[in-house]
Phi, psi and omega in degrees: 000140182282151176291153170254130176252121185243128172251140179298146176254006181173185182226129178275124176252124190217160176289352186275113182248002179210138184302319190295133179070020174277152174301142186270350176207152182308321181297343185262004178246034182302131176084000177268107186265148177209186173210159178254127177255096182287141179295139186312322184296343182254000186297326178298341177286354180274354184302137178068003181292335186286356171280358183255136173283335185228153173222148172259121185259128166258131181213175181253131177284079190293342180261358177277128176256128180062189185217160170233147178269344178230126181223163165260108185288163178307326186258031182201166178247355185253152182287133180229154177292141184306325186281354176259014181212174181257020186295144186286350186270070195254155170307318178252003172060036182262132176249154185220122173221142177253115187240167180275129178272131190258307177180175182233132173228104180061246176255021178250132179238120179268133188225161172228162181073048176281135179231023180242163180290149170306138181081015183288126179289129180277128174264325182196157173239133176226141179290139173281126172231108184304329182296318184273324189269346185247152182229152173250163174055053187252159174251135183243032171051225180297340180288343179314314184295348180248011189307325186256013172299145182282082182308327188287352182255344180282147179220154179291156169240203182264015182291341178247033173285000000 
């Protein structure tokens, strides 16, 4: 199989400079603002984006070294397979977050609910569309026991540095 080369299209700027105490999901980062500095050559791709309330960002976990196939996720105390959780220590280091769109100024996209480190390389932006992106009647595996955890109060620690 051939390697895939992905080049960043911009940089995500956030107030988070250290992994410790970061929100572990965007929904837990309500009120936390940041911005995307899209490379100028991609600015035309932002046309019509302001009609959406939310965007899904794909980005690279640039501070994570290596990967593990079994980890203890933030919302658990048991070892789980990396593909059964959203832990950052992944084989390709790709993160996914749906954030609130605040506004666009040229090649700068202002967002809220940022849960990534400052300086994170942005791979792609996709509009969030609930009809396509949400599902009903889903099973959430081992997370079922944590369904009612107060996610907005949970923060990351140093386990994935």
